[in-house]
N, C-alpha and C positions, 0 to 999 in steps of 0.2 A: 455212616448212623449216628456218628456220637452227637455230630453237630445237627442234624435232625432231631434230635432230642430233644438239645439245650434249646435249637427255635421253638419247637412244640410246647415246652417249657417256659421259655418267656412270654411269650402269646396268651399261654393260659395264668397265669400268674396274672391275681389280683392288683392293681393299682392300693395304695396302701395310702387312709388319710397324714396329713403333713399341717403343721402349724403353719397357718399361713394369714397374713397380714395387709387388708386391703387399703390402699390408701390415697387420700384424698377425694375420694368421690361426693356425690349424692347419694345416701341413703333414704334406699324405702324399707323401713324395718318392717311393714306388712300389720300391723297390730294398730292400725288405725289412728296412728300418729303422721303427723305432718314430715314430709323430706326435711332432711337434717345434713349437714357438712360434716363429717369425720371419717373416721376410719372403723373397718370390722375383722375383728382378729377370729378365725378356726382352729382351735387347736383337739386334736384326737377324735377327729367329723363330728364335734359340737363347736357353738357358739361359743363364744368367749363373752365379746364384748362388741358393740355396734353403737356407734355415734360420736360426737364431739369429743378429744378430750381422752379418745382410747388412745392408751399407749401402745406401741409396738414390742411385744416382746424380742428379748436377744436369740437370736438365731434362726429365726421365723423368715420364711420366705417373703418376700415383698412384691405386690403387686401395685404400682400406681394405676390408680383408676382416676386423675386429674380429668375434667373434660366430661367424664362419666357417671351414669346412673351403677350404684350394686345394690339389688336387691335381694329380697325374700324370693327364694322360686315361687314360681306358680302349681297352687296344686289345683285339678283338673277336676271340678266338682261334683261332675256326676259325669260317667265316661263308661264306653267298650273297650277303652285301649288294649291289645294285646288278645282281645279275642278272636277279632277275625283279621285276616291276609285278606282274601278277595271274596267279595261279598256275591256275586253268583257264583263261588261254587261252595257246595252244601259242606264237605269234607274238609274247606278251612276258616269252616267257623265253626265254633263255641260257645256264639253267646246264648243262644235257646236248645235247647230239647223239647223237639214236638210230640215224640210217642214212647216217654219214657214213667215207666208207673212212679220214678221221686221226683217230686220238686223240691220243697224246703230244704230238704239235704243236701244237694248240691251246690258243692262248696265250688264258685269263681278260680278258685286255686290254680287247680287239675285244670285248668285251660288257659290258665295266660303263656302267653308267645312272645317273652322279651323280645325275641329277635324277630318280629315284623315291623317292617318297616314305619309304620308310624308310630310308633316307638321312638324311635333314632329321629327323628324328623320334627317332632315334638318336646326333644329334650332339645335338640337343637335352637328350638325357639322358645326356652327357657321355660317349658314345664317339666319339673323334678318329681314331682308325687302325683300320681291319680287316683279317685276313687274311682274302683270300677265294681258296675252291676251287671249281672247276670240278665236278659232278656227276658218276658213272657211268654209262654207257647200251650202248653200243656194243662197248667194252671193259674189260676192268680196268683200263686206264691211260684214263684221263680229262681228264690234258693240264696246263699252266705254270699253277702258281699265281700271285697278286698281293700284293702290300701297296699298302692304298689311304688315302689320308686321306678322311673325310669333308666337307671343305670345299667339294665342289660346282665347283671351279675348273679351265680348262683340263687343269693341269699335277698331277692328285690324286693319281697315282698314284707311291706312296714308292719302289718297288722291280717291276718286270715279272720273270715269268719265276722267284719267288722260290721256287719245289719246283717238283715232278712229284709230282701226287697218284693212288694208287692205291689199289685194294682188293683185300682179302684176308678171309678170314672167309668166311661164310657169301653176303653179296653177290657180294664177287671169286668163291666157287666158283658158284653160276647164273650168270653173264658166261660163265666159260668155257669151261662146257660138263656146269656137272651134280653137281662135286665138289671137294673142296680138292686132291687131284692132279692135278687139271686146270687150277685155278688157278695153283699153281707152277709146273707142266711148262708152260704158256704164259707165266710171268711168267721163267721162265730162257731159253725160246726167244727170246724178245722182245730179251732184253739177247743173244742171242747173236747177234742178226740186227747190230745194232748193233753190235759189236764185228766183223762182218765188216761193216760201213759202212765202220769205223773203217779197215781195212786195207787196203782198196780204194773207195775212192767211184765212185770211175769205172767201177767195173764192179759197182757195188750199181745195180739200177735199181727192186728190190720189185716186179715186174711177176710175177715168174714166179709161176706156180699156189701154188709152196707159203712161198711170201715172207708171213708175218702184217705186216711195217712197211713203208708208206711210206716213200720215200727221205725225206722230212721228218721220217716220226717214228721213226727213226732218226737222225737227228740229233741230236733235241730229247733222247733219252737217252742220246747219248754225256758231259754233266755229271753227268746222275746216275753214272754207271757209274765215273769219275773225279775224283766229289766234290768238285766243286766246286758241284753244285746239289742241295739236302736232297731226300728220298725222303718224303714224307708217304706212311702207311698206315696207311688203315684198318681196323684190328682189332679186335674186342670182348674175342673170347674167351682166356684162359691160356694153352689149349695152340697156341691159333695165333697169341700174342705169342711164344710162344718158339721156334716155325718159323720166324718172321718176323725174328726175331735169329741165328738161325742162316745165313741168307741172309749173312752178314755174312762169313762163311769163305768160303763161296765168291766173292765182291764185297766184299773187305775194303774198300772204299774208299767204302762207301755210307753217305749221312751219313742214318742213318733219323729222323724222326719219328712218333711212334706216336700217330694219331689217335682217338677214342674211350674206348679199353682201360677197358672196363668193369668186365672181368676180372684191370687190372692190377694191384691189391692180391696175388693169390696167387702172383705172378710177379715181385714187385718189388725183389726183390734181383737178379734176375738183370738185370733190364730199369737195375737201378743200376750195374751192374756193366759193363754193354756202354757205358753214358755214354748214352743215346738219350733223350733229353727227351722226354715226354708231354704231349701238349691233350686232355685228358680232361673227360668230360662230366660235370657234377658233379653233376646227381638224378637219373642211373640207381641207385636202391634197390629196382626190382621188375625181373623179368627180362621184357621180351617177348619174347624168342628164348630158341634152346636156346644160340646162345654167351653168354647172358647170366645164367646160373642163377646164378655166386656174385655178382649184382649186390649191392654195400652202399653207402649213401652215405658209409662209412668211408671210401672208395676210394681220394680223393686223397692224405686226412688220411694212411693207409696208407703210401701210394707217396712221401708227402713223409718222412714217418718213418724210410723207408728208405734213403732218400738219392736219391730219383729225382727230378730237375727236372720239375716240374709246373704245367702251368696248365691253365684254363679255356677250354674251347669249348663250343659246340653245335651240332653236327652231329648233322643229322635232328632238330633240336628246334626246328622253324621259325626255320633260321640264315639264311632271307633275309630278315627282322626284325626277331628279336626278339635281337639279343643284347644289347637294355640290359636285360634281364635277369639277366646275369653279377655284375654289381653284388648282386642281394638272392640267387646261388645264395652267393658268396664270403660273404655275410653268413649262410649258412645255415650255411656251414661253420667259423664264430666261433662259435654258437648249440652245435653240436656237440661243442663243446668241453665243456659241460655237461651232457652228456648220460652217465648211466655207461653206462660199455662202448663209447660210441663214441670214432670218431676225427676230429677235426679240424684245423683250420689257427688258431694266434693271429692275431689282428689284420691284422700286419704280414706275414706271409706269407700269406694271404687276399687282401689287397690287390693285392701282387706278382703273385699269381695270375692277375689280372685286366689286369696293367701291363707290367711288366718283364719276368717270366717269357714269357708269351708271344711279347715282340720278340727275347728272345733262343733263342729254339726255332729260329725264322727268321732266324738270325743278323744280328740289328738290333738288338740292344740296345744298341750304342753310337750308336745313333741316335734312337732313341724308347723312348716306354714308361717313363719317368722322369723325377723334374727333377734329372737331376745334370748338372751342366755342361759342355756344348758339347751335348746333345742337343735335339732337336728341341721349340721352345717351342709344346707342347700342355696347357695348364694349364685347369682348371676350377674355378671358384668355385662350392665347396653348400651350400648351406643350413645344413648339420649336417653325422655321420658319411657319406660318399658309403656306407657300407654298410649305413645304416640306411633302410628303407620309406620312411621320411617326408621325409628328407632329397631336397631335389631341387636339379640344377646351377641358378644365376642367373645365370653369365656363361662363355664356352667361346674359349679360345684358341686356334688351329692354327698352327702356325708364325710363333706371334707374332702372327697376326692376329685380331684379335677376331671371332668367329661369330653369324651371325643367326640368334635360336631361333625364329624363327616357323616353324610348320610347317601343313601342310594343316590339321589338326586342331585347333590354336590356331586360324587363321582362321575356321573353322567354330562352333568356341564364342564367340569375337567377334562374330560376327554372328548369332548366333538365341540369345546371352544374354537381351538385349533385344530382343523380336520386335517394330518400330514401323513408324510407314509410311516408306516409303522405298524400297530398290530391292527391297523383300522379294514373296515370290508375294501374291494377294490373298488366296491359302487361310492367310495368316499373320494376316490382318486381325482374328481374331475366336479 
């Protein structure tokens, strides 16, 4: 019994951060600067220094990365990681709520499951943090998103209630009753009700026939109205983007983040002038809806050239499990610079678009997304250039703790790679 208890304690005991010096690698800091040769030092879960001439502290664990790349962990710019285990089974998905009376007050943290296979798979592919959003169903307001790490430790939430998520465009119009005017009328009315609640919380019950917001929903929208919480808006079409930007004239403290923005390049000057960050879909090069008729893979490059703070996300792109594609998408944007007439990103900007830029979009640039001093110790050693498909992560640290690279897929691979006698079913004997 004592042995069993000891084994259980060892399994449950969290790994501790250590002082690590990763030496001799090509360093991708993630802040938009070019890769350099040097060392990376992590202590007490935080980056101490990264770059040329960084000294190795006495007593530090040294990891030789000669011939390899040492990079900031990938930040999944927009995802629904941890919310769905099996898409076809409603009970295995907490991404959306179709029949609840609540909307803006829904907190996605309550549905995140760090044990879903997609978490381990993305971690093993270099994704260390994820911006996780709810999906809209019964209301254009889907609820409050979060930023998580992919360590599957009990305190894996980096920031709860990091933003409010709302649908505009075609999806918002459908949910609101069938038209864009209906969506904007609903948005304005819901924020007006939240203001009513703020003026007289005791007199607001949210139960009248005309009320659209429960008390908790009205309370959840207050930090959006006064600018304490960003409002992440899914919008694709250029005309829709301009109308969303115009909402700031009515609600001047709104901190907008545009999500998707397939036609963002057509109104990039206005987005840049508004200082609104964009988490865009990088591979939307063919329209699959009327609001995406101007789709082009040059979208992100053109927005960046116009001065927009832009990063890469995966909304509606298998976003419950495939943020691992963002390294490929960033690499595609680098390759696009060699295509006549196209606009892509240089390597440093492309890597920043999947590390520091999404972190900055949600106000966490000082915490995650780069190897700058003081940031969380999220570090990945790659076999080669992280934006090349032939490269693979070899070691991953989150908050300075080295992570297990085992996944369900690697266990299955190892089990069946050499099928022999043992625990295998008899069907594998021949």
